[in-house]
C-alpha positions in Angstrom: -75.4 84.5 -77.0 -78.9 83.8 -75.7 -80.5 86.2 -78.2 -78.4 84.6 -81.0 -79.7 81.1 -80.0 -83.2 82.2 -79.8 -83.0 83.7 -83.4 -81.3 80.7 -84.7 -83.9 78.2 -83.3 -86.7 80.6 -84.5 -85.2 80.7 -88.2 -84.8 76.8 -88.0 -88.5 76.3 -87.1 -89.6 78.6 -89.9 -87.5 76.7 -92.5 -88.1 73.4 -91.2 -91.8 73.2 -92.5 -94.8 71.4 -91.1 -94.0 68.0 -89.4 -95.8 64.9 -91.0 -96.4 62.9 -87.9 -98.2 63.3 -84.5 -95.1 63.0 -82.2 -93.4 66.1 -84.0 -96.5 68.1 -83.7 -96.8 67.7 -80.0 -95.6 71.0 -78.3 -94.4 72.2 -81.7 -93.5 76.1 -81.5 -95.3 76.9 -84.7 -98.0 74.3 -85.5 -100.8 72.8 -83.5 -103.4 70.1 -84.2 -107.1 71.3 -84.1 -107.8 68.4 -81.7 -105.1 69.6 -79.3 -106.8 73.0 -78.8 -107.6 73.6 -75.1 -111.1 74.3 -74.0 -110.3 78.1 -73.7 -108.8 78.2 -77.2 -110.4 78.9 -80.7 -109.1 79.4 -84.2 -109.0 82.9 -85.3 -112.4 83.8 -87.3 -111.9 83.4 -91.0 -108.5 81.6 -90.7 -108.0 78.6 -92.9 -105.9 75.5 -91.9 -102.3 75.4 -93.0 -102.3 71.8 -93.8 -103.6 68.3 -92.8 -102.1 65.3 -91.1 -103.0 61.9 -92.5 -103.7 59.3 -89.6 -103.4 56.0 -91.3 -104.6 53.9 -88.6 -107.8 56.0 -88.1 -108.1 56.7 -91.9 -108.8 60.5 -91.1 -107.4 63.8 -91.8 -106.7 66.1 -89.1 -106.4 69.9 -89.6 -103.2 71.6 -88.7 -103.2 75.4 -87.8 -100.4 77.9 -87.2 -100.2 78.8 -83.4 -100.3 82.6 -84.3 -103.9 81.9 -85.6 -105.0 80.6 -82.2 -106.8 82.8 -79.7 -106.4 82.3 -75.9 -109.8 83.2 -74.5 -110.5 84.3 -70.8 -113.5 85.2 -68.6 -114.1 88.8 -67.9 -112.6 88.1 -64.3 -109.5 86.5 -65.6 -109.0 89.4 -67.9 -109.6 91.8 -64.9 -106.9 90.0 -62.9 -104.5 90.9 -65.6 -105.6 94.6 -65.6 -107.9 94.6 -68.4 -111.7 95.2 -68.8 -114.3 94.4 -71.5 -115.0 96.9 -74.1 -118.5 98.3 -74.5 -120.6 96.0 -76.8 -118.1 93.1 -76.7 -119.5 89.7 -77.3 -118.3 86.4 -76.0 -116.5 84.1 -78.5 -117.2 80.8 -76.6 -119.1 79.6 -73.6 -117.7 76.9 -71.4 -119.1 75.1 -68.2 -118.0 76.8 -65.1 -115.5 74.9 -62.9 -115.2 74.8 -59.1 -111.8 75.2 -57.3 -111.6 71.2 -57.2 -112.0 71.1 -61.1 -115.6 69.9 -61.1 -118.0 71.4 -63.8 -121.1 73.4 -62.9 -124.3 73.6 -64.6 -123.8 77.2 -65.2 -121.9 78.5 -68.3 -119.1 81.2 -68.4 -118.4 83.4 -71.3 -114.8 83.7 -72.7 -113.4 86.8 -74.5 -110.4 87.5 -76.6 -107.8 90.0 -75.8 -109.1 92.2 -78.7 -112.4 92.5 -76.9 -110.8 94.1 -73.9 -109.0 97.2 -73.0 -106.6 98.5 -70.4 -108.3 99.2 -67.1 -107.7 102.8 -66.0 -108.2 103.2 -62.3 -109.8 106.5 -61.1 -107.1 109.1 -59.8 -106.9 110.0 -56.1 -108.5 113.5 -55.4 -106.4 116.5 -54.4 -105.1 117.6 -52.0 -106.6 114.9 -49.4 -105.4 112.0 -51.5 -108.7 110.1 -51.4 -108.7 106.8 -53.2 -111.8 105.2 -54.7 -111.9 101.7 -52.9 -114.2 98.6 -53.4 -117.0 97.4 -51.0 -114.3 96.0 -48.7 -112.5 99.2 -48.4 -109.5 97.8 -50.4 -108.0 98.6 -53.9 -107.3 95.7 -56.3 -103.7 95.9 -57.7 -103.1 92.5 -59.5 -100.7 94.3 -61.9 -98.9 97.6 -61.8 -101.1 99.3 -64.4 -104.0 99.0 -61.9 -102.5 101.6 -59.4 -104.0 105.0 -60.1 -101.5 107.2 -62.1 -101.0 109.7 -59.2 -100.6 107.1 -56.5 -97.9 104.6 -55.6 -97.9 101.1 -54.0 -95.8 100.8 -50.9 -94.9 97.1 -50.2 -94.4 96.7 -46.5 -96.0 94.8 -43.6 -95.9 98.1 -41.6 -97.4 100.1 -44.4 -101.0 100.1 -43.3 -99.8 100.8 -39.6 -97.6 103.7 -40.7 -100.6 105.2 -42.9 -103.0 105.0 -40.0 -100.4 106.4 -37.6 -100.1 109.5 -39.8 -103.8 109.6 -40.5 -103.6 109.9 -44.2 -105.8 108.6 -46.8 -104.8 105.1 -47.9 -106.2 101.8 -49.3 -104.9 98.4 -48.5 -103.8 96.9 -51.7 -104.9 93.3 -52.6 -102.4 91.9 -54.8 -103.8 88.1 -55.1 -105.9 85.6 -53.4 -105.2 82.5 -51.4 -107.5 79.7 -52.3 -108.5 77.4 -49.3 -110.4 74.2 -48.9 -113.7 74.3 -50.5 -114.6 77.5 -52.2 -113.4 80.2 -49.8 -110.9 82.6 -50.7 -108.8 85.1 -48.8 -107.3 88.2 -50.1 -103.5 88.7 -49.8 -102.7 92.3 -48.6 -99.4 93.3 -50.4 -99.0 96.8 -49.0 -100.8 100.0 -49.2 -101.6 102.4 -51.9 -101.3 106.1 -51.1 -101.1 109.5 -53.1 -97.6 110.3 -54.5 -97.3 113.4 -52.2 -97.9 111.1 -49.2 -95.0 108.6 -50.2 -92.1 110.0 -48.5 -94.1 110.6 -45.2 -95.2 106.9 -45.1 -91.6 105.6 -45.9 -90.3 107.7 -43.0 -93.0 106.5 -40.7 -92.1 102.8 -41.7 -88.5 103.4 -41.1 -89.3 104.8 -37.6 -91.7 101.6 -36.9 -88.8 99.4 -37.8 -86.3 101.3 -35.7 -88.7 101.2 -32.7 -89.3 97.5 -33.3 -85.6 96.7 -33.4 -85.0 98.7 -30.4 -87.8 97.0 -28.4 -86.4 93.6 -29.6 -82.9 94.6 -28.4 -84.2 95.6 -25.0 -86.3 92.3 -24.7 -83.2 90.2 -25.5 -81.0 92.2 -23.1 -83.5 91.7 -20.2 -83.7 88.0 -21.0 -79.8 87.8 -20.9 -79.7 89.7 -17.5 -82.2 87.4 -16.2 -80.1 84.4 -17.1 -77.0 86.0 -15.7 -78.9 86.7 -12.4 -80.0 83.1 -12.3 -76.5 81.8 -12.9 -74.9 84.0 -10.1 -77.6 83.2 -7.7 -77.0 79.6 -8.2 
């Protein structure tokens, strides 16, 4: 039913034609005014407008484009956060002022690129048989999307994953899955698990299970001791 409704609304929007007023063009699924383009958007090179909107009170004509002809641009770092890197020889399609975390503009400019100027990032494979992983300067590996995991490696999401890998003394890399932006301009990486070679996966999972069982047993013994202490205090009184 959901698929049917989506198809119905899509066909309705296509047969509806271009709206003739500003209100209907706001957030329209198919058309957009040139003046409503965001700072990181551009019109596809060589593409012509699909119509004009006559604004009577301003005595002006505003260009209208189809959204399929609008490019969303991003910086090289933003594309990398999505698991993509710039192609060799790619040129920026737009320059915008850099912004701080608080939204203020800086004097320095930032280059923006389209998706067509990028390609999928292919991380280097772990070496065999030791499973050594290529890490960054902070001894981590950045895994913002699943495709950034080396093909012969796996990401194990667990708070005990790093401890388990160290306990087994196997090659591993802490996985940075995102960043926490704090006050000012400081950022802290979020460790979302550990990346290990595929042939070490079962060993790490078994070690994690053992650590969890040990932690549960220690917690049980701690609570049992606390309860016995309370019973002792009650009986003494």
